[in-house]
C-alpha positions as CSV (number, residue, x, y, z in Angstrom):
1,X,14.9,15.7,-40.7
2,X,11.5,14.7,-42.4
3,X,8.3,14.8,-40.3
4,X,8.2,10.9,-41.0
5,X,11.3,10.0,-39.6
6,X,10.3,12.5,-36.5
7,X,7.2,10.6,-35.9
8,X,8.9,7.3,-36.1
9,X,11.4,8.5,-33.4
10,X,8.7,9.8,-31.2
11,X,6.7,6.7,-31.4
12,X,9.7,4.6,-30.4
13,X,10.3,6.7,-27.4
14,X,6.6,6.3,-26.5
15,X,6.8,2.5,-26.6
16,X,9.4,2.5,-23.7
17,X,7.4,4.8,-21.8
18,X,4.2,2.6,-22.0
19,X,6.3,-0.5,-21.0
20,X,7.5,1.3,-17.9
21,X,3.9,2.5,-17.1
22,X,2.8,-1.2,-17.0
23,X,5.5,-2.2,-14.8
24,X,4.9,0.7,-12.5
25,X,1.2,-0.3,-12.3
26,X,1.8,-3.8,-11.6
27,X,4.5,-3.1,-9.0
28,X,1.9,-0.8,-7.2
29,X,-1.1,-3.1,-7.4
30,X,1.0,-6.1,-6.2
31,X,2.2,-4.0,-3.4
32,X,-1.2,-3.2,-2.4
33,X,-2.5,-6.7,-2.5
34,X,0.5,-8.0,-0.1
35,X,-0.2,-4.8,2.1
36,X,-3.8,-5.6,2.2
37,X,-3.0,-9.4,3.0
38,X,-0.7,-8.5,5.6
39,X,-3.2,-6.2,7.2
40,X,-6.0,-8.9,7.3
41,X,-3.3,-11.3,8.7
42,X,-2.4,-9.0,11.7
43,X,-5.4,-7.2,12.2
44,X,-7.1,-9.7,14.8
45,X,-3.7,-9.8,16.9
46,X,-3.5,-5.8,16.8
47,X,-7.2,-5.4,17.8
48,X,-6.8,-7.9,20.7
49,X,-3.5,-6.0,22.1
50,X,-5.6,-2.5,21.9
51,X,-8.4,-4.2,23.8
52,X,-5.9,-5.5,26.5
53,X,-4.5,-1.9,26.6
54,X,-7.8,-0.4,27.0
55,X,-8.8,-2.8,29.5
56,X,-5.7,-1.8,31.6
57,X,-7.1,1.8,31.9
58,X,-10.4,0.5,33.0
59,X,-8.8,-1.5,35.6
60,X,-6.9,1.1,37.0
61,X,-9.6,3.6,36.9
62,X,-11.8,1.0,38.9
63,X,-9.6,0.8,41.8
64,X,-11.4,1.9,45.1
65,X,-8.8,4.4,45.8
66,X,-10.1,8.0,47.1
Protein backbone atom coordinates (compact mmCIF):
# COMPACT_ATOMS: atom_id res chain seq x y z
CA UNK A 1 0.00 0.00 0.00
CA UNK A 2 1.51 3.29 -1.02
CA UNK A 3 1.71 6.20 1.35
CA UNK A 4 -0.64 8.26 -0.85
CA UNK A 5 -3.45 5.72 -0.68
CA UNK A 6 -2.87 5.32 3.04
CA UNK A 7 -3.14 9.09 3.51
CA UNK A 8 -6.36 9.18 1.47
CA UNK A 9 -7.93 6.47 3.59
CA UNK A 10 -6.96 8.33 6.78
CA UNK A 11 -8.41 11.58 5.45
CA UNK A 12 -11.64 9.84 4.50
CA UNK A 13 -11.94 8.42 8.02
CA UNK A 14 -11.29 11.79 9.63
CA UNK A 15 -14.03 13.47 7.60
CA UNK A 16 -16.66 11.24 9.18
CA UNK A 17 -15.34 11.88 12.66
CA UNK A 18 -15.38 15.62 12.07
CA UNK A 19 -19.05 15.45 11.10
CA UNK A 20 -19.80 13.38 14.18
CA UNK A 21 -18.08 15.94 16.40
CA UNK A 22 -20.13 18.72 14.82
CA UNK A 23 -23.37 16.85 15.44
CA UNK A 24 -22.41 16.05 19.03
CA UNK A 25 -21.57 19.70 19.68
CA UNK A 26 -24.87 20.83 18.19
CA UNK A 27 -26.80 18.35 20.34
CA UNK A 28 -24.99 19.45 23.51
CA UNK A 29 -25.50 23.15 22.80
CA UNK A 30 -29.20 22.65 22.07
CA UNK A 31 -29.63 20.60 25.26
CA UNK A 32 -27.96 23.36 27.28
CA UNK A 33 -30.18 26.01 25.72
CA UNK A 34 -33.35 24.01 26.38
CA UNK A 35 -32.21 23.33 29.95
CA UNK A 36 -31.46 26.99 30.59
CA UNK A 37 -34.82 28.00 29.14
CA UNK A 38 -36.70 25.52 31.29
CA UNK A 39 -34.86 26.65 34.43
CA UNK A 40 -35.73 30.27 33.67
CA UNK A 41 -39.37 29.26 33.18
CA UNK A 42 -39.73 27.18 36.38
CA UNK A 43 -37.35 29.05 38.71
CA UNK A 44 -39.87 31.61 40.05
CA UNK A 45 -42.30 28.83 40.96
CA UNK A 46 -39.57 26.78 42.64
CA UNK A 47 -38.42 29.78 44.66
CA UNK A 48 -42.00 30.56 45.69
CA UNK A 49 -42.50 26.98 46.89
CA UNK A 50 -39.21 27.08 48.80
CA UNK A 51 -40.21 30.37 50.44
CA UNK A 52 -43.51 28.87 51.60
CA UNK A 53 -41.61 25.85 52.96
CA UNK A 54 -39.24 28.04 54.99
CA UNK A 55 -42.09 30.27 56.22
CA UNK A 56 -43.73 27.12 57.61
CA UNK A 57 -40.71 26.52 59.83
CA UNK A 58 -40.79 30.09 61.12
CA UNK A 59 -44.52 29.77 61.79
CA UNK A 60 -44.08 26.59 63.86
CA UNK A 61 -41.04 27.96 65.71
CA UNK A 62 -42.97 31.12 66.56
CA UNK A 63 -45.77 29.30 68.40
CA UNK A 64 -46.06 30.40 72.03
CA UNK A 65 -45.49 26.92 73.42
CA UNK A 66 -43.12 26.21 76.24
